[in-house]
MIZATOR-643429 format. One record per residue: x, y, z of N, C-alpha, C, CB in turn; residue in one letter. Coordinates in Angstrom, 3 decimals. Each point is the difference from the previous one (the first is absolute). Glycine has a CB too. Layout:
% MIZATOR-643429
<r n_east="X" n_north="Y" n_up="Z" ca_east="X" ca_north="Y" ca_up="Z" c_east="X" c_north="Y" c_up="Z" cb_east="X" cb_north="Y" cb_up="Z" residu="A"/>
...
END
This chain:
% MIZATOR-643429
<r n_east="182.277" n_north="-209.473" n_up="-79.331" ca_east="-0.564" ca_north="1.321" ca_up="-0.353" c_east="-1.196" c_north="0.060" c_up="-0.499" cb_east="1.895" cb_north="0.577" cb_up="-0.331" residu="M"/>
<r n_east="-2.845" n_north="0.228" n_up="0.842" ca_east="-1.369" ca_north="-0.039" ca_up="-0.592" c_east="-0.096" c_north="0.845" c_up="-1.296" cb_east="-0.951" cb_north="-0.323" cb_up="2.338" residu="S"/>
<r n_east="-0.022" n_north="0.075" n_up="-3.096" ca_east="-0.288" ca_north="0.902" ca_up="-1.250" c_east="-0.764" c_north="1.198" c_up="0.217" cb_east="0.027" cb_north="-1.926" cb_up="-1.244" residu="E"/>
<r n_east="0.254" n_north="2.906" n_up="0.528" ca_east="-0.557" ca_north="1.357" ca_up="0.147" c_east="-1.032" c_north="0.094" c_up="-1.196" cb_east="2.226" cb_north="1.102" cb_up="1.143" residu="V"/>
<r n_east="-3.507" n_north="-0.807" n_up="-0.816" ca_east="-0.784" ca_north="0.219" ca_up="-1.079" c_east="-0.217" c_north="1.442" c_up="-0.353" cb_east="-0.973" cb_north="-2.074" cb_up="0.563" residu="K"/>
<r n_east="1.229" n_north="2.459" n_up="-1.741" ca_east="-0.109" ca_north="1.264" ca_up="-0.483" c_east="-0.617" c_north="0.000" c_up="-1.578" cb_east="2.051" cb_north="0.645" cb_up="1.703" residu="F"/>
<r n_east="-2.406" n_north="0.639" n_up="-2.047" ca_east="-0.367" ca_north="0.336" ca_up="-1.459" c_east="0.628" c_north="1.131" c_up="-0.397" cb_east="-2.060" cb_north="-0.933" cb_up="0.146" residu="K"/>
<r n_east="2.439" n_north="0.851" n_up="-1.584" ca_east="0.456" ca_north="1.224" ca_up="-0.549" c_east="-0.942" c_north="0.481" c_up="-0.975" cb_east="2.251" cb_north="-0.606" cb_up="0.390" residu="L"/>
<r n_east="-2.333" n_north="1.836" n_up="-0.617" ca_east="-0.885" ca_north="0.656" ca_up="-0.947" c_east="0.726" c_north="1.084" c_up="-0.748" cb_east="-1.933" cb_north="-0.511" cb_up="1.450" residu="K"/>
<r n_east="1.815" n_north="0.463" n_up="-2.719" ca_east="0.559" ca_north="0.959" ca_up="-1.173" c_east="-0.733" c_north="1.231" c_up="0.237" cb_east="0.472" cb_north="-1.775" cb_up="-1.842" residu="S"/>
<r n_east="0.460" n_north="2.945" n_up="1.912" ca_east="-0.561" ca_north="1.401" ca_up="0.013" c_east="0.718" c_north="0.845" c_up="-1.093" cb_east="-0.527" cb_north="-0.155" cb_up="2.554" residu="V"/>
<r n_east="-0.167" n_north="1.171" n_up="-3.054" ca_east="0.781" ca_north="0.853" ca_up="-0.878" c_east="0.802" c_north="0.982" c_up="0.562" cb_east="-1.574" cb_north="-0.362" cb_up="-1.413" residu="E"/>
<r n_east="1.386" n_north="0.849" n_up="2.754" ca_east="0.634" ca_north="0.990" ca_up="0.536" c_east="-0.374" c_north="0.155" c_up="1.525" cb_east="0.106" cb_north="1.003" cb_up="-2.319" residu="E"/>
<r n_east="0.894" n_north="-0.592" n_up="3.138" ca_east="-0.450" ca_north="0.308" ca_up="1.402" c_east="-0.909" c_north="1.182" c_up="0.176" cb_east="2.080" cb_north="-0.949" cb_up="0.672" residu="K"/>
<r n_east="-3.059" n_north="0.902" n_up="0.193" ca_east="-0.769" ca_north="1.316" ca_up="0.421" c_east="0.812" c_north="1.006" c_up="0.573" cb_east="-1.880" cb_north="-1.258" cb_up="0.429" residu="P"/>
<r n_east="1.484" n_north="2.514" n_up="-0.745" ca_east="0.685" ca_north="1.022" ca_up="0.639" c_east="-0.399" c_north="0.133" c_up="1.577" cb_east="0.113" cb_north="1.154" cb_up="-2.357" residu="S"/>
<r n_east="0.859" n_north="-0.732" n_up="3.093" ca_east="-0.379" ca_north="0.079" ca_up="1.410" c_east="-0.821" c_north="1.248" c_up="0.271" cb_east="2.061" cb_north="-1.263" cb_up="0.622" residu="R"/>
<r n_east="-3.145" n_north="1.009" n_up="0.257" ca_east="-0.929" ca_north="0.974" ca_up="0.340" c_east="0.316" c_north="0.709" c_up="1.328" cb_east="-1.628" cb_north="-1.320" cb_up="-1.289" residu="K"/>
<r n_east="1.694" n_north="2.665" n_up="1.270" ca_east="0.491" ca_north="0.768" ca_up="0.965" c_east="-1.314" c_north="0.714" c_up="0.508" cb_east="2.479" cb_north="0.220" cb_up="-1.027" residu="Y"/>
<r n_east="-2.554" n_north="0.142" n_up="2.388" ca_east="-0.834" ca_north="0.902" ca_up="0.428" c_east="0.129" c_north="1.340" c_up="-0.503" cb_east="-0.074" cb_north="-1.341" cb_up="1.736" residu="R"/>
<r n_east="-1.002" n_north="2.017" n_up="-1.989" ca_east="0.140" ca_north="1.456" ca_up="-0.440" c_east="0.314" c_north="0.902" c_up="1.068" cb_east="-1.541" cb_north="-0.395" cb_up="-1.702" residu="K"/>
<r n_east="1.296" n_north="0.194" n_up="2.901" ca_east="0.270" ca_north="0.913" ca_up="1.038" c_east="0.238" c_north="-0.651" c_up="1.317" cb_east="-1.307" cb_north="1.586" cb_up="-1.210" residu="G"/>
<r n_east="1.415" n_north="-1.003" n_up="2.227" ca_east="0.184" ca_north="-0.447" ca_up="1.329" c_east="-0.553" c_north="0.775" c_up="1.025" cb_east="1.823" cb_north="-0.910" cb_up="-0.764" residu="S"/>
<r n_east="-2.084" n_north="0.108" n_up="1.922" ca_east="-0.652" ca_north="0.712" ca_up="1.087" c_east="0.750" c_north="1.130" c_up="0.626" cb_east="-1.070" cb_north="-2.050" cb_up="0.394" residu="K"/>
<r n_east="2.432" n_north="2.020" n_up="-0.768" ca_east="0.791" ca_north="1.164" ca_up="0.457" c_east="-0.070" c_north="1.278" c_up="-0.801" cb_east="1.440" cb_north="-1.657" cb_up="0.856" residu="Y"/>
<r n_east="-2.014" n_north="1.544" n_up="-2.056" ca_east="-0.135" ca_north="1.055" ca_up="-0.943" c_east="-0.692" c_north="1.285" c_up="0.654" cb_east="-0.118" cb_north="-1.812" cb_up="-1.870" residu="D"/>
<r n_east="-1.004" n_north="1.553" n_up="2.545" ca_east="-0.707" ca_north="0.965" ca_up="0.651" c_east="0.784" c_north="0.961" c_up="0.996" cb_east="-1.805" cb_north="-1.640" cb_up="-0.328" residu="P"/>
<r n_east="2.847" n_north="0.911" n_up="0.923" ca_east="0.920" ca_north="0.670" ca_up="0.890" c_east="0.861" c_north="1.007" c_up="-0.725" cb_east="0.002" cb_north="-2.007" cb_up="1.418" residu="V"/>
<r n_east="0.635" n_north="1.369" n_up="-2.453" ca_east="0.801" ca_north="0.959" ca_up="-0.963" c_east="-0.793" c_north="1.119" c_up="-0.619" cb_east="1.395" cb_north="-1.914" cb_up="-0.560" residu="L"/>
<r n_east="-2.665" n_north="1.573" n_up="0.126" ca_east="-0.717" ca_north="0.977" ca_up="-0.543" c_east="-0.337" c_north="1.230" c_up="0.931" cb_east="-0.806" cb_north="-1.837" cb_up="-1.422" residu="D"/>
<r n_east="0.453" n_north="1.567" n_up="2.743" ca_east="-0.217" ca_north="0.899" ca_up="0.973" c_east="1.184" c_north="0.843" c_up="0.332" cb_east="-1.644" cb_north="-1.501" cb_up="0.767" residu="A"/>
<r n_east="2.943" n_north="0.831" n_up="-0.789" ca_east="1.139" ca_north="0.698" ca_up="0.267" c_east="0.420" c_north="0.902" c_up="-1.121" cb_east="0.597" cb_north="-1.802" cb_up="1.451" residu="F"/>
<r n_east="-0.799" n_north="1.437" n_up="-2.737" ca_east="0.378" ca_north="0.819" ca_up="-1.036" c_east="-1.017" c_north="1.125" c_up="-0.329" cb_east="1.260" cb_north="-1.954" cb_up="-0.814" residu="L"/>
<r n_east="-2.494" n_north="1.836" n_up="1.258" ca_east="-0.988" ca_north="0.969" ca_up="-0.035" c_east="0.143" c_north="0.992" c_up="1.054" cb_east="-1.398" cb_north="-1.582" cb_up="-0.992" residu="G"/>
<r n_east="2.110" n_north="1.314" n_up="1.966" ca_east="0.067" ca_north="0.798" ca_up="1.293" c_east="1.113" c_north="1.028" c_up="-0.139" cb_east="-0.837" cb_north="-1.975" cb_up="1.426" residu="G"/>
<r n_east="1.250" n_north="2.932" n_up="-0.667" ca_east="0.861" ca_north="1.056" ca_up="-0.199" c_east="1.332" c_north="-0.473" c_up="0.911" cb_east="-2.070" cb_north="1.941" cb_up="-0.458" residu="E"/>
<r n_east="1.838" n_north="-2.828" n_up="1.329" ca_east="1.064" ca_north="-0.375" ca_up="1.004" c_east="1.258" c_north="-0.479" c_up="-0.847" cb_east="-1.798" cb_north="-0.735" cb_up="1.898" residu="E"/>
<r n_east="2.945" n_north="0.889" n_up="-1.483" ca_east="1.221" ca_north="-0.698" ca_up="-0.545" c_east="0.406" c_north="-1.186" c_up="0.677" cb_east="0.720" cb_north="2.042" cb_up="-0.674" residu="G"/>
<r n_east="-1.045" n_north="-2.230" n_up="1.902" ca_east="0.363" ca_north="-1.133" ca_up="0.782" c_east="-1.116" c_north="-0.395" c_up="0.950" cb_east="2.374" cb_north="0.675" cb_up="-0.199" residu="L"/>
<r n_east="-2.769" n_north="-1.953" n_up="0.162" ca_east="-1.165" ca_north="-0.428" ca_up="0.730" c_east="0.402" c_north="-1.255" c_up="0.725" cb_east="-1.633" cb_north="1.027" cb_up="-1.654" residu="V"/>
<r n_east="1.090" n_north="-1.413" n_up="2.928" ca_east="0.072" ca_north="-1.268" ca_up="0.517" c_east="-1.162" c_north="-0.859" c_up="-0.584" cb_east="1.141" cb_north="0.929" cb_up="2.087" residu="K"/>
<r n_east="-0.803" n_north="-2.147" n_up="-2.331" ca_east="-1.116" ca_north="-0.975" ca_up="-0.572" c_east="-0.089" c_north="-1.153" c_up="1.022" cb_east="0.469" cb_north="0.528" cb_up="-2.598" residu="V"/>
<r n_east="-1.848" n_north="-0.811" n_up="2.851" ca_east="-0.231" ca_north="-1.300" ca_up="0.809" c_east="-1.107" c_north="-0.668" c_up="-0.552" cb_east="0.842" cb_north="0.888" cb_up="2.059" residu="R"/>
<r n_east="-0.767" n_north="-2.160" n_up="-2.289" ca_east="-1.183" ca_north="-0.784" ca_up="-0.625" c_east="-0.345" c_north="-1.036" c_up="1.194" cb_east="0.782" cb_north="0.203" cb_up="-2.752" residu="V"/>
<r n_east="-1.883" n_north="-0.260" n_up="3.277" ca_east="-0.268" ca_north="-0.888" ca_up="1.040" c_east="0.218" c_north="-1.483" c_up="-0.415" cb_east="-1.602" cb_north="1.713" cb_up="0.885" residu="E"/>
<r n_east="2.303" n_north="-2.373" n_up="0.046" ca_east="0.255" ca_north="-1.402" ca_up="-0.210" c_east="1.161" c_north="-0.422" c_up="-0.924" cb_east="-2.347" cb_north="-0.142" cb_up="0.420" residu="G"/>
<r n_east="3.211" n_north="1.207" n_up="-0.734" ca_east="1.040" ca_north="-0.167" ca_up="-1.047" c_east="1.229" c_north="0.494" c_up="0.788" cb_east="-1.528" cb_north="0.372" cb_up="-2.228" residu="K"/>
<r n_east="2.698" n_north="-1.186" n_up="2.106" ca_east="1.364" ca_north="0.225" ca_up="0.472" c_east="0.445" c_north="1.249" c_up="-0.849" cb_east="0.544" cb_north="-2.594" cb_up="0.640" residu="D"/>
<r n_east="0.379" n_north="3.511" n_up="-0.080" ca_east="0.360" ca_north="1.080" ca_up="-0.778" c_east="0.904" c_north="-0.296" c_up="-1.011" cb_east="-0.418" cb_north="1.266" cb_up="1.747" residu="V"/>
<r n_east="1.228" n_north="-2.151" n_up="-1.538" ca_east="1.030" ca_north="-0.595" ca_up="-1.009" c_east="-0.752" c_north="-0.631" c_up="-1.259" cb_east="1.680" cb_north="-0.563" cb_up="2.005" residu="N"/>
<r n_east="-2.831" n_north="-0.108" n_up="-1.761" ca_east="-0.756" ca_north="-0.560" ca_up="-1.005" c_east="-0.826" c_north="1.261" c_up="-0.721" cb_east="-0.130" cb_north="-2.428" cb_up="1.364" residu="Y"/>
<r n_east="-0.099" n_north="3.238" n_up="-0.730" ca_east="-0.795" ca_north="1.282" ca_up="-0.611" c_east="0.868" c_north="0.726" c_up="-0.756" cb_east="-1.483" cb_north="0.269" cb_up="1.803" residu="L"/>
<r n_east="2.659" n_north="-0.139" n_up="-1.399" ca_east="1.097" ca_north="0.775" ca_up="-0.768" c_east="0.157" c_north="-0.719" c_up="-1.302" cb_east="1.292" cb_north="0.786" cb_up="2.100" residu="R"/>
<r n_east="-1.013" n_north="-2.215" n_up="-2.077" ca_east="0.186" ca_north="-0.686" ca_up="-1.167" c_east="-1.189" c_north="-0.019" c_up="-0.933" cb_east="1.576" cb_north="-1.270" cb_up="1.253" residu="T"/>
<r n_east="-2.644" n_north="1.330" n_up="-0.740" ca_east="-1.273" ca_north="0.017" ca_up="-0.996" c_east="-0.097" c_north="1.332" c_up="-0.585" cb_east="-1.339" cb_north="-1.664" cb_up="1.323" residu="Q"/>
<r n_east="1.585" n_north="2.728" n_up="-0.526" ca_east="-0.179" ca_north="1.509" ca_up="-0.567" c_east="1.171" c_north="0.122" c_up="-1.064" cb_east="-1.011" cb_north="1.167" cb_up="2.359" residu="L"/>
<r n_east="2.226" n_north="-1.755" n_up="-2.198" ca_east="1.015" ca_north="0.222" ca_up="-0.822" c_east="-0.241" c_north="-0.836" c_up="-1.211" cb_east="1.505" cb_north="0.582" cb_up="1.861" residu="N"/>
<r n_east="-2.138" n_north="-1.639" n_up="-1.835" ca_east="-0.267" ca_north="-0.880" ca_up="-1.203" c_east="-1.149" c_north="0.882" c_up="-0.791" cb_east="0.595" cb_north="-2.541" cb_up="1.261" residu="K"/>
<r n_east="-1.482" n_north="3.183" n_up="-0.702" ca_east="-1.082" ca_north="0.823" ca_up="-0.714" c_east="0.774" c_north="1.355" c_up="-0.590" cb_east="-2.089" cb_north="-0.926" cb_up="1.730" residu="R"/>
<r n_east="2.882" n_north="1.429" n_up="-0.914" ca_east="0.750" ca_north="1.160" ca_up="-0.626" c_east="0.645" c_north="-0.299" c_up="-1.202" cb_east="0.354" cb_north="0.830" cb_up="2.063" residu="I"/>
<r n_east="0.417" n_north="-2.080" n_up="-1.988" ca_east="0.768" ca_north="-0.440" ca_up="-1.198" c_east="-0.992" c_north="-0.203" c_up="-1.220" cb_east="1.794" cb_north="-1.174" cb_up="1.543" residu="E"/>
<r n_east="-2.922" n_north="0.349" n_up="-1.307" ca_east="-0.979" ca_north="-0.456" ca_up="-0.967" c_east="-0.514" c_north="1.249" c_up="-0.680" cb_east="-0.649" cb_north="-2.086" cb_up="1.347" residu="A"/>
<r n_east="0.386" n_north="3.169" n_up="-0.564" ca_east="-0.509" ca_north="1.192" ca_up="-0.467" c_east="0.885" c_north="1.121" c_up="-0.512" cb_east="-1.602" cb_north="-0.657" cb_up="1.472" residu="R"/>
<r n_east="2.804" n_north="0.209" n_up="-1.601" ca_east="1.035" ca_north="0.850" ca_up="-0.576" c_east="0.303" c_north="1.214" c_up="0.801" cb_east="-0.684" cb_north="-0.802" cb_up="-2.143" residu="G"/>
<r n_east="0.435" n_north="0.765" n_up="3.544" ca_east="0.227" ca_north="1.107" ca_up="0.866" c_east="1.434" c_north="0.273" c_up="0.542" cb_east="-2.292" cb_north="-0.446" cb_up="0.546" residu="L"/>
<r n_east="3.116" n_north="-0.589" n_up="-0.992" ca_east="1.399" ca_north="0.128" ca_up="0.723" c_east="0.671" c_north="1.286" c_up="-0.112" cb_east="0.312" cb_north="-2.282" cb_up="-0.415" residu="E"/>
<r n_east="0.372" n_north="2.778" n_up="1.261" ca_east="0.548" ca_north="1.409" ca_up="-0.217" c_east="-0.979" c_north="1.038" c_up="0.477" cb_east="1.298" cb_north="-0.769" cb_up="-1.994" residu="G"/>
<r n_east="-2.410" n_north="0.553" n_up="2.199" ca_east="-1.250" ca_north="0.901" ca_up="0.496" c_east="-0.416" c_north="-0.249" c_up="1.290" cb_east="-0.819" cb_north="0.077" cb_up="-2.107" residu="G"/>
<r n_east="0.926" n_north="-1.314" n_up="2.561" ca_east="-0.669" ca_north="-0.580" ca_up="1.194" c_east="0.774" c_north="-1.090" c_up="0.436" cb_east="-2.183" cb_north="0.642" cb_up="-0.679" residu="V"/>
<r n_east="2.298" n_north="-0.596" n_up="2.025" ca_east="0.720" ca_north="-1.083" ca_up="0.670" c_east="-0.686" c_north="-0.440" c_up="1.401" cb_east="2.178" cb_north="0.916" cb_up="-1.160" residu="E"/>
<r n_east="-2.153" n_north="-2.327" n_up="1.319" ca_east="-0.475" ca_north="-0.426" ca_up="1.263" c_east="1.233" c_north="-0.534" c_up="0.749" cb_east="-2.376" cb_north="-0.533" cb_up="-0.891" residu="A"/>
<r n_east="2.383" n_north="0.835" n_up="2.101" ca_east="1.045" ca_north="-0.388" ca_up="0.920" c_east="-0.441" c_north="-0.311" c_up="1.381" cb_east="1.418" cb_north="1.336" cb_up="-1.316" residu="S"/>
<r n_east="-0.513" n_north="-2.072" n_up="2.089" ca_east="-0.341" ca_north="-0.382" ca_up="1.279" c_east="1.236" c_north="0.667" c_up="1.086" cb_east="-1.359" cb_north="-2.382" cb_up="-1.090" residu="V"/>
<r n_east="0.790" n_north="3.172" n_up="2.023" ca_east="0.932" ca_north="0.418" ca_up="0.986" c_east="-0.630" c_north="-0.160" c_up="1.367" cb_east="1.075" cb_north="1.589" cb_up="-1.612" residu="V"/>
<r n_east="-0.379" n_north="-2.258" n_up="2.526" ca_east="-0.341" ca_north="-0.250" ca_up="1.352" c_east="-1.359" c_north="-0.656" c_up="0.024" cb_east="1.386" cb_north="1.934" cb_up="0.799" residu="N"/>
<r n_east="-1.666" n_north="-2.943" n_up="-1.724" ca_east="-1.310" ca_north="-0.807" ca_up="0.167" c_east="-1.135" c_north="0.980" c_up="-0.546" cb_east="0.844" cb_north="-1.440" cb_up="2.218" residu="N"/>
<r n_east="-0.636" n_north="2.448" n_up="-2.919" ca_east="-1.042" ca_north="0.846" ca_up="-0.476" c_east="0.186" c_north="0.068" c_up="-1.722" cb_east="-0.049" cb_north="1.473" cb_up="2.515" residu="I"/>
<r n_east="-0.974" n_north="-1.662" n_up="-3.243" ca_east="0.168" ca_north="0.006" ca_up="-1.404" c_east="-0.340" c_north="1.479" c_up="-0.502" cb_east="-0.588" cb_north="-2.602" cb_up="-0.171" residu="C"/>
<r n_east="1.400" n_north="3.027" n_up="-0.734" ca_east="-0.243" ca_north="1.391" ca_up="-0.412" c_east="-0.095" c_north="-0.074" c_up="-1.592" cb_east="1.317" cb_north="1.107" cb_up="2.130" residu="Y"/>
<r n_east="-2.116" n_north="-0.102" n_up="-2.675" ca_east="-0.152" ca_north="0.347" ca_up="-1.329" c_east="0.672" c_north="1.270" c_up="-0.384" cb_east="-2.027" cb_north="-1.204" cb_up="0.084" residu="L"/>
<r n_east="2.962" n_north="1.413" n_up="-0.706" ca_east="0.573" ca_north="1.394" ca_up="-0.493" c_east="-0.026" c_north="0.298" c_up="-1.436" cb_east="1.448" cb_north="-0.154" cb_up="1.812" residu="E"/>
<r n_east="-1.683" n_north="1.395" n_up="-1.910" ca_east="0.001" ca_north="0.528" ca_up="-1.565" c_east="1.620" c_north="0.492" c_up="0.010" cb_east="-2.946" cb_north="1.019" cb_up="-0.405" residu="K"/>
<r n_east="3.424" n_north="-1.402" n_up="-0.716" ca_east="1.403" ca_north="0.397" ca_up="-0.142" c_east="0.190" c_north="1.141" c_up="-0.960" cb_east="0.633" cb_north="-2.301" cb_up="0.510" residu="L"/>
END
């Protein structure tokens, strides 16, 4: 068995994880929330509808909009709906 070379360094504490402050999907939510429509189709070029729904729902949760806005997919079309 060969030896593994490594180093250990003492630290006081682990750094806090850095998060992005926003998302490229925030403008989609902002435009929807700023509009008067209660239900819209959403399409983002080059993105699968299920991926888009997941990303929008993550942003809805991160922004505390659960219960007010929902992203869903029906018949391969992504929708945003005000509840």
